[in-house]
N, C-alpha and C positions, 0 to 999 in steps of 0.2 A: 173191685171198685170201678164203676163205669162213669163216664162223663158224657154229657149231652153234646151233640154237635159233630164230633168226629167219630165216636164209637171206638171200641177197643180194637176193632179189626184194622183200622187204617190211620191210627193216630198215636204215635209214641208220646202220649201227653206227658210233659215234664212233671205235672203235678202228681199223676198216678205213679210214675216212677219214683218220684221223691217220697211218696207215701210208703211205697214198698221198702225203700231204703230206710225210712224212719223206723218202721217195724223191725227191720233187720238190725238196725242200730240198737234198739232197746234190747232185742234178744242177745246181741253181742255183749251188751253191758252186763247182763246177768251171767252170761257165759264167762266173761272176764273175771267176775267174782269167784266163779267156780274154780278157774285155773290159776287164780292169783296166788303167788308164792307168799304173799303177806298174810294169807289166811291159814292159820295153823292146822285146822282140820283138813283142808284141801292138801296142804303140803304133806301132812301125815299120810293121807290116803295115797297120794301119788308116789311119795317116796317108798311107801310099803307096797306099791303096785296093787292096790285094792281092786279086785275084779268088779266091784260094784260100779266104779267110775271109769275104769279103763275102757270097758265096752261102750259106755255112754259117750265118752270122749270121741271115740272113733266114729260112732254113728252121727254125732253132731257135726264133726268136721266133714264127713261125707255129705251130709245134707246141705251144708253151707256151699260146698263146691258145686254140687249138682244144681242147686237152686240158682246160684249166681250164673252158671253157664247157660241154663235154660232161659233165664231172664234176658241175658245178653243176646241170645239167638233170636228170641221173640222180638226184641226191640230192633234188631238189624233187619229182620224180615218185614217188619211194619214200616220202617223207613223206606225200604225199597218199594213197597206197594204204594206208599204215599207219593213217592217221586213219580210213579207211573200214572197216578190218578190224583190230580190236584183239586177235584171238585168237592170231595168229601173232606171238609176241614171245619175246625171249630175255633173259637177265640183263643183257645189255649194252644193251638197248633203253631209251631214255628214254621213259617212259610219256606217251602223248598227252594224258592228262588233266592232267598237270603242266606239259607243255611245249606251248605254242601255236605256237611258231615256232622253228626251228633255223636258225641263220645260220652259214655257214662261209665262210671267206676264206683267202687265202694266209697271212695273218699272225695272225688271231684265230679262235677258235672259242668262242662263248658261247651261253648259253640265256637267253631272256627269260622271267622268272617272271610268273605272272598277277598283275595289279594288284588291290589290295583295292577292293571296290565303294564308291563315294562315296554320300553322302546325297543324296536327291532333294530338290527344292524343297518338295514337299508334306510330306515328313518333317520338314524344318527348320521349316516354318510350324506344323505340328502341335505340335512340341516347344516352340516359343516360345509358342504359345497356352496350353499346359498350364502353363508357368512363369508366364505372366501371370495365369492364373486363381488359382493357388496364392498368388502374391504379393498379389493383390487380397483374398484371403480372410484372410491372416495379417498383412499389413502394418499395417492399422488397429489391430488388437489389440496388436501389438508397440509401435507408437507411443504408444498410450494407456497401456500399462503403463510405458513409459519416462517419460512425463510425470508419472504418478502417483508414480513413484519419486523424481523431482526434487522434487515437492511435499512428499513425506515428509521428504526431507533438508532442505529449506528450513524446514519446520515445526520440526524439532528445533533447527536453528540459531537461529531467531528466539526460540524459547522459552528457550534458554540465554542469549542476549544480554539479553533483558528481565528474566530472573530475576536476573542479575548487576547490572543497573541498579537494581533494587529494593533489593538488598542495599547497594549504595553509597549510595543515598538515605538509607536507615535509618542507616548509619554516619555520614554527613555531618551529618544533622540531629539526631543523638543522641536518637532516640526509640526506645522499646522496642517499640511496636506501631503500624505505619503504619495499620492498619485502624481502630483506635480513635481515632487521632490526627486523621485527616483526613476521616472520614465524618460528622462532626458536622453536624447539620442545624438551622439557625436558623428555627424555625417562624414567629417574628414577622415576619421579613423574607423568608421563603420561599426561602432559598438555603443553599448550603454555603459558609460564609465562608472556609474554608481550601483550597478547590478549586484556585484559581489558584496558591497557594503550592506545593501538591504538584505540579501540572502543570509549573511552571517548574523545580522541583528535579529532576523525573524527566527532562524533556527535556534538561536540562543534562548528563545522564549519557549521552545519545545524541548522535550527530553529525547534527544537523538541517541540511538543505540547502535546504528549501523546502516547498511544499505539494503534495500529490498531487492530480492532476486526472483525473477519470474521464469519458471521452467518452460512455459508455453507462451506464445504470442497473445497479447490482449486482443479480444474480439470487440467488434462494434456493437451498437445498441441492439440490432435485430439479428446478430450472429450471421451476417451474410459475408463478412470479410474481416481480415485482421485490421485492428484499429490503427489509424494513423496517429500513433502517440509515441513519442520518443521515450523509451523506457530503458535506460542504461543502468547497470548496477555499479558502474564506476566510470569515471571520465577517461581512463586509460591515458592520462597525460594530456588529453585534449580538452581544454576548458570550454570549448564550444558544445561539448556533449553534456547535457544536464544530468545530474545524479538524483535518483529517487531515494529519499531518506526514510529509514525505518524508525518509528517512534516507539517509546516504551509501552504504549497501550496496544501495540500490534498493527497500527495503521501505518500508511505510507504517504509521503507528500513530496512534491517537487515544486520549487519556486524558480520562475524564470521571467525575465523581462524581454519581451519581443513584440514586434508589430505595434509599438507604442503603448503597450499595456503590461501591467504586472500580473502574470498568470500564476495561479496556484492550483495544481492538480492534486487531488486527494483520493487515495484508495481507502475507503472507510472500514474495510475489514482485513487489509493486509494482502501481501502477495501470495501467501500460502493458502488463502481461503477463496473458494469459488464464489461467484462465477467468473470474476476478472473480466467484466464486460463494461464498456462505456455506458453510462446511464443506469447501470445496475448497482455496481459497487465502486466505480471510478467516475469522478465528477470534476468538472472544470469550474474554477471560480476566478474572479478578477477583483482587483482593488479599484473601486470606482472613484469618481471625482471628489467624493467626500472622505476618501481614505478608509472606506469600510469594505468589508468582504461582501461581494455581490455574486450570486449564482449566475452562471452563463446561460443565455437564452438564444434560441434560434432566431436569427434575423430575417432569413428568407428560405423558403423551400424551393429548391431548384429542380426543374424537370430534367430528364435525361437529355433532351435536345439542348437545353441551356448549358448543361455541363459539358457537352461536346464542343461548345464554342470557347470554352476556357482552356488555358494553357498552363502547364505545370502540374506535376503530380500532387504537390502539397495544396495548391490552390483548388484543384478539383476535389480532393478528399475533404477539405475543410470549408468549402464554400458554403456560406450561410449558416455555419455551425449547426448542422442538421440534428434533429431528434425525431425520428419518425419510423414507424414499422415498415414503411414503403420505400425508404431510402436505401440505396446500395453503396453509398459513399463510405470510404474507409474512416472518415471522421464522424460518421453517424453516432451520435451520443454526446458530442461536445457541447451541445446546447440543451442538455436535459436537466441540468442542475436547478434551473428556475422552475420547471414543471414538477420536479421532485420536491422542492422546497414548498410549493403551494399545493401539492397533491392534485395535480391536474393532468389528465390524459392528453399528451401532445397531439394526438390524432383526432380527438373528438372535442377537446377543450371542456370536457366535463370532469367532475371529481373522480378520483380513483387512479392516480398514477401508479401507486405501489401494487395495486391489485391487478393491473393490466400489463405488467412487464412482459415483453415477448420472450419466448423460450429460445 
């Protein structure tokens, strides 16, 4: 049987092969009836080894084997010729670029499609290297932004808690103005006589569980020096040394009346959590004239020449209550609470305090 277009010489046409197998299948069907054990004449003849059919059986089996082998060889040689010459083709031809191998058998006829190319080891390593470089460039920034966001949330929470504590102290003690009531200074004795009274009343409104202990010195705002902040874990019998209290929520605070003001220093994430820097997680607040909690704010930015004219370590360190990336004062960070509260960069006066914390 011939087909136009490809010819029998260069086209293992699936239709022609299918026709051959169809004829063979019909023949095998008749042959099956001959050998069927369900047919009593056949069973009788085979069981009795009739010479009439024993020779026919052998010839038929030999013909099937030789015909199948010859057809397989012809199809294989035709496929090879067609792979070498793609010009002679017909609509029934399976294109050699799509089919790498054609498999025919008595029972099945299928085509193996080309497999998609896999990634080489070099490609995988290059891809992983690129991912690693991108992660190394972006991950530190993401982690830093995440930490700053946590600090901002902790700041707002601490401010709310201590503001409410002040209101409760005022209501309990029945005073109109906490500022005027407790900042009185006894010049004769050189002390603030009502300081301890206020501290006890204030601490009673908070859940104190112990003292905060700092394993390393607190650093200033831009990490250029140790912060000039008195941070004692106990007063060691000397009441002039303030004690930093640890609260049940893990934060720390210190209350002290000095320089005519009621000062409240708050560590918004506790002594055991980093970074323990002024203006980052440690802030200074005051009780203002209205008896409310007010964030400390820089009053003046001193130049190095102006600082050289001042006398006293404490005065030089805390002069102007600095909050600037350019300041080297030990008290740099004391005036950062106002900027943090309003989310303003102290060096540019633009929005973005928490996103621009110096490292």
